[in-house]
PAPA-801112 format. One record per residue (C-alpha): residue number from 1; residue in three letters; chain; y, x, z. Coordinates in pm, 1 decimal, padded with zeros to 6 digits, always signed. Example, Ala and Ser with C-alpha at 12.3 -4.5 7.8 and 13.67 -1.06 7.14 Angstrom:
REC   num   residuo   cadena         c2         c1         c3
REC     1       ALA        A   -00450.0   +01230.0   +00780.0
REC     2       SER        A   -00106.0   +01367.0   +00714.0
***
This chain:
REC   num   residuo   cadena         c2         c1         c3
REC     1       MET        A   -01879.6   +01736.3   +02373.7
REC     2       SER        A   -01536.5   +01901.1   +02369.2
REC     3       LEU        A   -01252.2   +01726.4   +02188.8
REC     4       GLN        A   -01230.1   +02017.0   +01945.5
REC     5       ASN        A   -01596.9   +01980.5   +01853.1
REC     6       PHE        A   -01563.5   +01603.3   +01827.0
REC     7       LEU        A   -01281.7   +01642.3   +01573.7
REC     8       ASP        A   -01478.7   +01895.1   +01366.7
REC     9       MET        A   -01533.2   +01731.2   +01028.5
REC    10       SER        A   -01783.4   +01993.1   +00913.5
REC    11       ASP        A   -02041.2   +01807.6   +01124.4
REC    12       CYS        A   -01883.6   +01465.1   +01136.8
REC    13       THR        A   -01947.3   +01251.8   +01444.9
REC    14       LEU        A   -01609.9   +01075.9   +01449.9
REC    15       CYS        A   -01760.3   +00727.0   +01462.5
REC    16       PRO        A   -02076.0   +00573.4   +01611.9
REC    17       ARG        A   -02270.2   +00631.4   +01290.4
REC    18       SER        A   -02264.1   +01009.7   +01353.6
REC    19       CYS        A   -02350.9   +01089.5   +00993.1
REC    20       ARG        A   -02324.1   +01464.1   +01067.0
REC    21       VAL        A   -02223.9   +01541.7   +00708.5
REC    22       ASP        A   -01998.4   +01833.5   +00618.6
REC    23       ARG        A   -01692.8   +01639.9   +00508.6
REC    24       ALA        A   -01489.0   +01961.6   +00503.3
REC    25       ALA        A   -01715.0   +02076.3   +00217.3
REC    26       GLY        A   -01679.2   +01746.8   +00030.6
REC    27       GLU        A   -01987.3   +01568.1   +00159.4
REC    28       THR        A   -01952.0   +01200.1   +00242.5
REC    29       GLY        A   -02124.7   +00971.6   +00488.7
REC    30       PHE        A   -02109.9   +00598.1   +00550.6
REC    31       CYS        A   -01727.9   +00583.9   +00523.1
REC    32       ARG        A   -01758.0   +00732.1   +00170.0
REC    33       MET        A   -01473.2   +00976.4   +00228.8
REC    34       PRO        A   -01449.0   +01356.9   +00235.3
REC    35       ALA        A   -01215.5   +01534.6   +00477.2
REC    36       GLU        A   -00905.1   +01484.5   +00264.4
REC    37       ILE        A   -00689.5   +01180.0   +00337.4
REC    38       TYR        A   -00690.1   +00898.5   +00081.7
REC    39       ALA        A   -00440.7   +00612.3   +00107.2
REC    40       ALA        A   -00377.7   +00309.3   -00111.9
REC    41       ARG        A   -00043.2   +00172.8   +00008.4
REC    42       ALA        A   +00243.4   +00263.0   +00243.9
REC    43       ALA        A   +00514.7   -00001.2   +00268.1
REC    44       LEU        A   +00690.3   -00252.4   +00489.6
REC    45       TYR        A   +00450.6   -00535.2   +00565.9
REC    46       MET        A   +00523.3   -00880.3   +00709.7
REC    47       GLY        A   +00163.5   -00993.2   +00755.4
REC    48       GLU        A   +00108.7   -00890.5   +01118.3
REC    49       GLU        A   +00178.1   -01076.0   +01443.0
REC    50       PRO        A   +00550.2   -01156.6   +01493.3
REC    51       VAL        A   +00587.6   -00893.1   +01765.5
REC    52       ILE        A   +00453.0   -00630.7   +01523.5
REC    53       SER        A   +00615.4   -00732.7   +01192.9
REC    54       GLY        A   +00946.8   -00845.9   +01339.0
REC    55       SER        A   +01226.4   -00920.5   +01094.1
REC    56       ARG        A   +01203.9   -00598.0   +00895.1
REC    57       GLY        A   +00830.9   -00541.8   +00862.3
REC    58       SER        A   +00569.7   -00308.2   +01000.5
REC    59       GLY        A   +00541.2   +00030.6   +00832.6
REC    60       ALA        A   +00184.4   -00017.9   +00716.2
REC    61       VAL        A   -00027.2   +00267.4   +00582.8
REC    62       PHE        A   -00354.7   +00142.5   +00431.7
REC    63       PHE        A   -00617.8   +00415.6   +00438.3
REC    64       VAL        A   -00915.3   +00425.8   +00201.1
REC    65       GLY        A   -01272.1   +00402.9   +00324.4
REC    66       CYS        A   -01426.2   +00233.2   +00626.8
REC    67       ASN        A   -01704.2   +00297.5   +00877.2
REC    68       MET        A   -01806.7   -00068.4   +00910.4
REC    69       GLY        A   -01899.0   -00210.8   +00573.0
REC    70       CYS        A   -01833.1   -00578.2   +00648.4
REC    71       ILE        A   -01992.7   -00772.5   +00364.3
REC    72       PHE        A   -01704.4   -01023.8   +00361.7
REC    73       CYS        A   -01423.4   -00764.0   +00360.7
REC    74       GLN        A   -01093.2   -00886.7   +00215.3
REC    75       ASN        A   -00981.6   -00528.5   +00149.9
REC    76       TYR        A   -01302.6   -00457.2   -00039.0
REC    77       SER        A   -01149.0   -00225.6   -00299.6
REC    78       ILE        A   -01019.3   +00021.0   -00043.0
REC    79       ALA        A   -01307.6   -00016.6   +00201.1
REC    80       LYS        A   -01545.7   +00084.4   -00077.7
REC    81       ALA        A   -01314.2   +00363.8   -00197.6
REC    82       MET        A   -01256.8   +00203.9   -00535.7
REC    83       THR        A   -00887.5   +00296.4   -00535.1
REC    84       GLY        A   -00641.8   +00524.8   -00356.0
REC    85       SER        A   -00475.6   +00865.7   -00385.6
REC    86       ARG        A   -00537.3   +01191.2   -00203.7
REC    87       ILE        A   -00257.5   +01311.2   +00021.2
REC    88       SER        A   -00209.3   +01598.5   +00263.9
REC    89       PRO        A   -00132.1   +01561.9   +00635.7
REC    90       GLU        A   +00214.5   +01693.3   +00553.3
REC    91       ARG        A   +00265.8   +01415.1   +00299.7
REC    92       LEU        A   +00138.9   +01160.9   +00551.8
REC    93       SER        A   +00395.0   +01285.6   +00801.8
REC    94       ASP        A   +00666.9   +01244.0   +00537.3
REC    95       ILE        A   +00544.0   +00887.8   +00473.1
REC    96       PHE        A   +00583.6   +00803.3   +00841.1
REC    97       LEU        A   +00939.8   +00932.5   +00841.4
REC    98       SER        A   +01020.7   +00752.6   +00515.3
REC    99       LEU        A   +00897.9   +00421.6   +00655.2
REC   100       GLN        A   +01115.5   +00476.1   +00960.6
REC   101       ASP        A   +01414.0   +00540.1   +00732.1
REC   102       GLN        A   +01336.5   +00213.4   +00548.8
REC   103       GLY        A   +01377.0   +00024.9   +00876.8
REC   104       ALA        A   +01013.4   -00021.4   +00974.0
REC   105       GLU        A   +00964.1   -00169.7   +01319.1
REC   106       ASN        A   +00671.2   +00066.0   +01377.4
REC   107       ILE        A   +00414.3   +00284.2   +01202.6
REC   108       ASN        A   +00095.0   +00084.8   +01144.5
REC   109       LEU        A   -00220.0   +00292.3   +01087.6
REC   110       ILE        A   -00469.1   +00060.0   +00917.4
REC   111       THR        A   -00832.5   +00176.7   +00925.8
REC   112       ALA        A   -00748.7   +00539.9   +00997.0
REC   113       GLU        A   -01038.4   +00623.4   +01228.0
REC   114       HIS        A   -01233.6   +00836.5   +00979.7
REC   115       TYR        A   -00924.4   +01056.4   +00925.3
REC   116       LEU        A   -00853.4   +01108.9   +01293.4
REC   117       PRO        A   -00795.6   +01489.5   +01297.1
REC   118       GLN        A   -00551.8   +01473.4   +01004.3
REC   119       VAL        A   -00372.7   +01165.1   +01140.0
REC   120       ILE        A   -00323.2   +01333.0   +01477.5
REC   121       ARG        A   -00177.6   +01636.0   +01303.0
REC   122       ALA        A   +00055.1   +01418.1   +01091.9
REC   123       LEU        A   +00174.1   +01216.2   +01391.7
REC   124       ARG        A   +00254.6   +01526.3   +01593.8
REC   125       SER        A   +00445.6   +01676.6   +01302.3
REC   126       ALA        A   +00639.1   +01355.2   +01243.8
REC   127       ARG        A   +00728.0   +01329.5   +01613.3
REC   128       ASP        A   +00859.4   +01686.8   +01600.6
REC   129       GLN        A   +01074.3   +01584.2   +01303.1
REC   130       GLY        A   +01224.8   +01277.4   +01467.9
REC   131       LEU        A   +00973.7   +00991.2   +01446.0
REC   132       SER        A   +01080.5   +00761.0   +01728.5
REC   133       ILE        A   +00944.9   +00413.9   +01647.7
REC   134       PRO        A   +00618.9   +00290.2   +01806.2
REC   135       VAL        A   +00284.7   +00379.8   +01650.1
REC   136       VAL        A   +00027.2   +00101.4   +01602.5
REC   137       TYR        A   -00343.6   +00179.7   +01571.9
REC   138       ASN        A   -00503.4   -00099.0   +01367.7
REC   139       THR        A   -00882.6   -00071.5   +01378.1
REC   140       GLY        A   -01210.0   -00255.4   +01335.7
REC   141       THR        A   -01301.3   -00110.5   +01679.5
REC   142       TYR        A   -01635.0   +00036.8   +01578.2
REC   143       GLU        A   -01515.4   +00350.6   +01752.2
REC   144       ARG        A   -01644.4   +00613.0   +01987.8
REC   145       VAL        A   -01446.9   +00623.3   +02310.1
REC   146       GLU        A   -01368.5   +00990.1   +02242.2
REC   147       ALA        A   -01171.4   +00882.5   +01935.4
REC   148       ILE        A   -00944.5   +00660.3   +02141.4
REC   149       GLN        A   -00907.6   +00930.6   +02405.8
REC   150       ALA        A   -00792.3   +01171.5   +02134.7
REC   151       LEU        A   -00505.1   +00935.8   +02050.8
REC   152       GLU        A   -00363.7   +00917.1   +02401.9
REC   153       GLY        A   +00008.2   +00989.6   +02399.9
REC   154       LEU        A   +00033.6   +00935.0   +02023.0
REC   155       VAL        A   -00037.4   +00560.6   +01997.7
REC   156       ASP        A   +00188.8   +00302.6   +02163.3
REC   157       ILE        A   +00022.4   -00021.5   +02054.9
REC   158       TYR        A   -00346.4   -00078.7   +01994.5
REC   159       LEU        A   -00427.1   -00356.4   +01748.5
REC   160       PRO        A   -00808.8   -00374.4   +01746.8
REC   161       ASP        A   -01028.7   -00635.4   +01586.7
REC   162       PHE        A   -01300.6   -00757.1   +01817.9
REC   163       LYS        A   -01547.1   -00902.4   +01573.7
REC   164       TYR        A   -01873.0   -00988.2   +01747.6
REC   165       ILE        A   -02077.1   -01014.6   +02063.4
REC   166       SER        A   -02405.8   -01102.2   +01890.3
REC   167       PRO        A   -02604.1   -00801.5   +01762.1
REC   168       ARG        A   -02775.7   -01033.6   +01514.2
REC   169       ILE        A   -02446.7   -01133.2   +01351.5
REC   170       SER        A   -02297.2   -00784.4   +01366.7
REC   171       LEU        A   -02606.4   -00643.6   +01196.8
REC   172       ALA        A   -02609.4   -00908.2   +00924.7
REC   173       TYR        A   -02238.5   -00901.0   +00849.4
REC   174       SER        A   -02132.0   -00541.9   +00926.1
REC   175       HIS        A   -02450.8   -00331.2   +00949.8
REC   176       THR        A   -02363.2   -00259.5   +01314.5
REC   177       PRO        A   -02621.3   -00396.4   +01561.2
REC   178       ASP        A   -02454.3   -00184.4   +01831.2
REC   179       TYR        A   -02102.4   -00310.7   +01756.6
REC   180       PHE        A   -02036.0   -00468.9   +02096.7
REC   181       GLN        A   -02169.9   -00164.8   +02279.3
REC   182       TYR        A   -01910.9   +00061.4   +02117.8
REC   183       ALA        A   -01624.5   -00183.0   +02070.4
REC   184       SER        A   -01623.8   -00285.5   +02435.7
REC   185       LYS        A   -01599.8   +00076.3   +02554.5
REC   186       ALA        A   -01329.7   +00158.1   +02300.1
REC   187       LEU        A   -01126.3   -00143.7   +02408.4
REC   188       GLN        A   -01162.7   -00044.9   +02772.7
REC   189       GLU        A   -01006.4   +00292.9   +02690.8
REC   190       MET        A   -00723.8   +00128.3   +02495.9
REC   191       VAL        A   -00637.1   -00088.2   +02794.7
REC   192       ARG        A   -00657.2   +00210.8   +03027.1
REC   193       GLN        A   -00392.7   +00382.6   +02816.6
REC   194       CYS        A   -00180.8   +00066.8   +02774.7
REC   195       PRO        A   -00254.8   -00138.4   +03088.4
REC   196       GLU        A   +00006.2   -00409.4   +03031.9
REC   197       PRO        A   +00217.2   -00541.1   +02744.6
REC   198       VAL        A   +00575.7   -00414.8   +02726.4
REC   199       PHE        A   +00839.8   -00563.1   +02498.1
REC   200       ALA        A   +01170.6   -00427.5   +02372.7
REC   201       ASP        A   +01367.1   -00631.5   +02627.6
REC   202       GLY        A   +01168.7   -00481.4   +02914.1
REC   203       SER        A   +00960.9   -00794.1   +02972.6
REC   204       HIS        A   +00582.6   -00815.4   +02996.1
REC   205       SER        A   +00534.0   -01164.6   +02851.3
REC   206       LEU        A   +00670.2   -01392.2   +02580.1
REC   207       ASP        A   +00873.1   -01696.9   +02673.2
REC   208       ALA        A   +01057.5   -01788.1   +02352.8
REC   209       GLU        A   +00955.6   -02119.1   +02197.1
REC   210       ASP        A   +01000.9   -01982.2   +01845.9
REC   211       ASP        A   +00799.7   -01676.5   +01738.9
REC   212       LYS        A   +01102.1   -01555.4   +01541.1
REC   213       ASP        A   +01286.3   -01503.4   +01870.5
REC   214       ASP        A   +01013.6   -01291.1   +02029.2
REC   215       PRO        A   +01114.1   -00934.5   +02115.8
REC   216       MET        A   +00917.0   -00655.7   +01953.2
REC   217       MET        A   +00620.7   -00510.3   +02136.8
REC   218       VAL        A   +00671.6   -00145.2   +02220.9
REC   219       ARG        A   +00350.7   -00086.1   +02416.7
REC   220       GLY        A   +00031.5   -00275.3   +02478.6
REC   221       VAL        A   -00290.1   -00412.0   +02332.6
REC   222       ILE        A   -00326.2   -00709.4   +02098.7
REC   223       VAL        A   -00691.8   -00791.5   +02032.3
REC   224       ARG        A   -00760.8   -00981.6   +01712.4
REC   225       HIS        A   -01056.1   -01204.4   +01647.9
REC   226       LEU        A   -01121.6   -01333.0   +01297.4
REC   227       ALA        A   -01290.0   -01671.8   +01319.7
REC   228       LEU        A   -01578.6   -01682.5   +01071.8
REC   229       PRO        A   -01738.9   -01996.3   +00927.6
REC   230       GLY        A   -02048.6   -02097.3   +01120.4
REC   231       CYS        A   -01992.4   -01847.6   +01402.3
REC   232       GLY        A   -01821.8   -02068.6   +01659.5
REC   233       GLU        A   -02063.1   -01987.7   +01940.3
REC   234       ASP        A   -02015.0   -01613.7   +01902.7
REC   235       SER        A   -01637.3   -01659.4   +01881.0
REC   236       ARG        A   -01642.3   -01844.4   +02212.5
REC   237       ASP        A   -01848.7   -01561.8   +02361.2
REC   238       VAL        A   -01585.0   -01315.0   +02237.4
REC   239       LEU        A   -01307.6   -01515.5   +02403.4
REC   240       ASP        A   -01504.3   -01542.4   +02726.9
REC   241       TYR        A   -01552.1   -01167.0   +02731.0
REC   242       LEU        A   -01194.3   -01073.0   +02642.2
REC   243       HIS        A   -01019.2   -01312.9   +02876.7
REC   244       GLY        A   -01274.2   -01275.9   +03154.9
REC   245       THR        A   -01245.9   -00897.2   +03146.1
REC   246       TYR        A   -00876.9   -00840.0   +03080.1
REC   247       GLY        A   -00692.0   -01165.0   +03149.0
REC   248       ASP        A   -00320.2   -01136.3   +03074.7
REC   249       ARG        A   -00330.7   -00757.6   +03040.1
REC   250       ILE        A   -00395.8   -00808.3   +02668.5
REC   251       PHE        A   -00281.4   -01051.6   +02402.5
REC   252       ILE        A   -00548.1   -01229.7   +02200.1
REC   253       SER        A   -00472.8   -01315.9   +01837.3
REC   254       LEU        A   -00698.0   -01581.0   +01682.8
REC   255       LEU        A   -00707.9   -01546.1   +01305.3
REC   256       ASN        A   -00792.4   -01832.1   +01070.2
REC   257       GLN        A   -00728.2   -01630.9   +00753.5
REC   258       TYR        A   -01090.2   -01576.6   +00650.0
REC   259       THR        A   -01096.7   -01589.0   +00269.9
REC   260       PRO        A   -01432.2   -01601.4   +00085.8
REC   261       MET        A   -01462.4   -01308.0   -00151.2
REC   262       PRO        A   -01680.7   -01290.2   -00464.7
REC   263       GLN        A   -01940.5   -01062.6   -00302.3
REC   264       VAL        A   -02039.2   -01339.0   -00054.2
REC   265       SER        A   -01999.2   -01643.7   -00276.5
REC   266       ASP        A   -02369.4   -01733.6   -00242.2
REC   267       ASP        A   -02379.8   -01710.3   +00137.0
REC   268       PRO        A   -02409.9   -02058.8   +00294.9
REC   269       ASP        A   -02151.3   -01975.5   +00564.1
REC   270       LEU        A   -01942.8   -01685.2   +00434.9
REC   271       GLY        A   -01918.9   -01843.8   +00091.8
REC   272       ARG        A   -01691.5   -02119.6   +00227.1
REC   273       ARG        A   -01358.6   -02135.8   +00404.7
REC   274       LEU        A   -01322.1   -02186.3   +00776.4
REC   275       THR        A   -01247.9   -02553.8   +00836.3
REC   276       ARG        A   -00946.3   -02673.5   +01027.0
REC   277       LYS        A   -01182.4   -02842.6   +01272.0
REC   278       GLU        A   -01362.4   -02513.9   +01342.2
REC   279       TYR        A   -01038.2   -02329.1   +01404.2
REC   280       ASP        A   -00880.0   -02600.5   +01616.2
REC   281       ALA        A   -01192.1   -02615.3   +01831.4
REC   282       LEU        A   -01165.0   -02240.5   +01893.9
REC   283       VAL        A   -00796.1   -02265.9   +01984.6
REC   284       ASP        A   -00872.9   -02554.2   +02221.2
REC   285       TYR        A   -01146.9   -02347.1   +02381.7
REC   286       ALA        A   -00909.6   -02053.5   +02434.2
REC   287       ILE        A   -00663.8   -02284.5   +02607.1
REC   288       SER        A   -00939.9   -02438.8   +02820.8
REC   289       ILE        A   -01044.5   -02101.0   +02965.1
REC   290       GLY        A   -00685.6   -02008.5   +03049.0
REC   291       VAL        A   -00568.6   -01786.5   +02762.9
REC   292       THR        A   -00187.3   -01789.1   +02766.2
REC   293       ASN        A   -00103.6   -01452.1   +02610.2
REC   294       GLY        A   -00206.9   -01537.1   +02258.3
REC   295       PHE        A   -00116.6   -01588.1   +01895.0
REC   296       ILE        A   -00253.5   -01846.1   +01654.2
REC   297       GLN        A   -00210.0   -01884.2   +01280.1
REC   298       GLU        A   -00083.3   -02187.4   +01096.1
REC   299       GLU        A   -00248.0   -02326.6   +00785.8
REC   300       GLY        A   -00201.7   -02161.4   +00448.0
REC   301       THR        A   -00325.6   -01811.2   +00529.3
REC   302       GLN        A   -00663.8   -01853.6   +00357.8
REC   303       SER        A   -00557.7   -01712.3   +00024.5
REC   304       ARG        A   -00598.0   -01390.2   -00167.7
REC   305       ARG        A   -00222.7   -01386.5   -00222.0
REC   306       TYR        A   -00189.9   -01258.0   +00134.8
REC   307       ILE        A   -00393.1   -00948.1   +00046.9
REC   308       PRO        A   -00151.5   -00664.0   -00042.3
REC   309       ALA        A   -00162.8   -00488.2   -00376.2
REC   310       PHE        A   -00339.1   -00156.9   -00324.7
REC   311       ASP        A   -00152.6   +00003.8   -00609.6
REC   312       GLY        A   -00038.4   +00326.9   -00449.8
REC   313       THR        A   +00305.4   +00199.5   -00348.5
REC   314       GLY        A   +00476.4   +00453.6   -00122.5
REC   315       VAL        A   +00184.8   +00695.8   -00120.0
REC   316       LEU        A   +00267.4   +00972.0   -00367.0
REC   317       ALA        A   +00597.0   +01160.4   -00355.2
***
C-alpha cells in the first residue's frame, strides 16, 4: 500500500482495526471520530518524565478519541469523545507555535494516531513557520508500522506505552488480542528512526543524582509501562522483552499511577489500586535484569487530581 493510500481517510486503515469507514464523509469507526480534528486541551503540562516536562512543561495537546478502548482509561471522557472541540489543521499548527511561544520544552502529541494525515500537515506548516522545539509522539502503540514510517523526520521523541504481552489480558482490557503483534513492530520502527537517546547537553545517558538536574531529551525513545493490579507476570514479560530486545537504546518508564475509575469499580483487580508491594517488586525485577536507563514514580500519583481538566484550554482561538 502506498503512503498516500494509507493516509486516505475515505477508506480508513490508519490503525490495526482497519475499519474502512469513510471518515472524510463523516462516518466513524472504532475511534469514534470523523476526519476533522477534535482536541480537548492544549497547555503546558508537568506530568511527564523529567526529561520531557523539564522546568517549564511539555506543550501537551490532548486529542479526542482513541483506537484502543482500554476499559480502565483515566482519560475516559476524551477517549470516548464525550468532550472536545473541532479544529482545523491550520489552527493546530497555530497551537504548536503558541505553545512554543509560551516556553514549552517540546510539542507533545497525545493520542494523535487517528488524525495522522492532519497532524502531519500541521507539523509541516508549523515547521515552515518557525517551530524549532522537539516533537513528542505520545501513543498507546496500537499502531500500524506504516503510521510510524509516515512520521519519520517530523517526530524527535517517541513516547509509546507498551501495555501487554499476553493476548488474553490485552483482549480483556483493551479489546486488542493482537496488541503485541502490532506494538512490537511499531516500536521497532520507532527505534530504527531514533536508535539512541540524545540529550540537550550532547550526552546519551543520564548521570545526575537528582531528576531536576537532568538535561532535556531532544531525540530518542522512552517506553512506558503502566503497572496494573494483578498483572505482575505480564509486566515482567514486558520488561524482559523490552530490555532483552533494545537494552540501553531505549529508556523504560515504569508507571505506578494506575487509578481505579468508576467504570471498573466492580472488577476484582482493576477496581483496586496497585499496591506498593506490587510496584516495588516490579522495580526490583527491572534492576535484576539489568535495566539502567529507566524512570520510576514515587508514591502519591494514584489520584484523579493528576488527570488534567479537559475543558478546552488553549484549543479554540
